[in-house]
N, C-alpha and C positions, 0 to 999 in steps of 0.2 A: 687328680689327674696323674697317674702313673705313666710316663713317657719312656717305654722300653724301645730305644732307638739310639743307633750308633752317632746320631746327629740331633742336637738340640733343637733344631727348627726354631731359633729365637732371633733370627735376622730381620731386619726390616729392609725395605727397597733402597735405603740409603747406606746400609752397613753390608748387604749382601754382595759378596765377590762374584757370585754366578747370576743373581738376578731371578733365579728360579723361585717361584712361590713355594714349592714343597720345601724350602729351607727358612720359610717364614711362618708356616703354619701355626705353631704353637704361640708365637709371638702375636698373631692375629687373634687368637683365642684369648690373648691376655688383653685385647682390646687396642692394640697398638699396631695397626696394618690399614690397609686400604679401606676408605670411608664405605665403599659400596659392599664390604664384608662386615665390618665391625659395627656399623649402624644396625645391622640385623640381629646382633648379639643381645638378647634381653638381659644377660648377666654376664659379663665377661669373667673369665677366672681372674685369680689373683696370684702372684707369685708364691704366696703361702699355700696355695692349694696343688702346687706342682711339685712332683718328684722326678728327677732324671735318672733311668737306670740303664747302665752299660753305654752310656754315651761316652765315646772316645775321639770323635772328630768335630773339635769345636774352632769356630772362627774367633779371632781376638775380642770382637765386639759381643759375641755371645759370651765368652768367658768373663767380661766386664759385667754384663747384665746379670749371671749367674752370681757372681761375688756381691755386686752392689744389692741384690734382692735376696740374698742368701737362700737361694733355691738349692735344696739337698741334691746331691750328685754321688750316685752310688756307682761303684765299680762293678765289674764282673763278679766278683766275689758275693754279690747279692742273690745271683742265680743258683749258687752253691750253698750259700748260708744265708736264707731270707730273713733270719730272725732280727738283725739289726733294723733292716727296712720296716718289717712289720711292728717292731717296738717304737720307731719314729712315727709310723702312722697313728698307731694307738697314742703316743703321748700328745699329738696335736689333735686328739679328738675326732679322728676320721672313723667312720665306721661304713661309708659307701664310696666306691671307688669305679672310677672309668680308666681302663687299660688301654692304651694305645700301644700296640704292638708292630712296630716296623721291623720287617724281617732282616733290615741290614744291620740289626744289633747281633745278628748270629754271626759266629766263625765263619768267614766266607771260604775257609778251607773244607769246611764240613757241610756248607749250605750255601750253593752257587746260584740259587734262583732269587737273587735279590737285584733290584735295580741299582742300588747305588752301594756296592759291595766295600767295605772299610777294613782294610787288613789290621792285623795289630792285635787281635784277641777276638773276644765275644764267646758267649755261650753256645753250647749245640742246641738243636730244636728240642731235644729232649729236656734239656735243663730249662729252657725257656718255657715250655710246656709245664713242666713240674713247678716252676715259681708261679704261673698264672692259675694252676690247679691249687695250690697252697693259698694264694690270694683268695680264692673263691671260697674255699673252706673257712678262711678267718675273718673275711669281710663280705658286704652284699656288693659284688661288682655288678654295678647297674648298666654298664655298656662295655664292650669291646671291639676295637677295630683291628683288622689285620691288613697291613699295608705294604706295598711296593714290591710285591711278588712280580718277577719277570721272567718270561720264557719258562713259566712252569707248567709242566704237564699235570694231567688230573692226578696222577698218582702223586706228586708233590703236594699239590693242593689237598688232596686228600689226607696225607700224613700231617700237614700242619693242622688241619681240622681235628684229626685224631688226638694230637698233642695237647691242644688247647681245651678240649672238652672234659668234662667230668660227669659224675654221676648225678650232680646236683640239676635241679631244675633250672 
């Protein structure tokens, strides 16, 4: 699971400052969340299957969880030079990837159609699209989600789709 997101989404109901579930989604996929959700996971993710990319807005409990479980955290450099990320994925034996692309990972000064904009960096849409395309060339991307677009016109949605598509089937 490549989590391209300004937020780690690793809170629990007990640790979340806001109480919003969208800040707990990845933690729930790891099997630590509301029973009504995690009971339906046939095989929860393990922390060893998670890579955070572009994450820059962490709550203290999330930071502690990342450190405790040794979840790799890649900064914005991964969008410009993805080779370290790809090398780490290969060294851990991954050949299939699911890519979670939350548009709040993008630089809010260059992309304003995000629900939860986070200042302080982030790649351009073009850089994120290029990373996703490179991942598709190097790995079997078995799934991709694009999340948290807000007030996006059809042109913005089309631009996002154009950036993440590739010539591969």
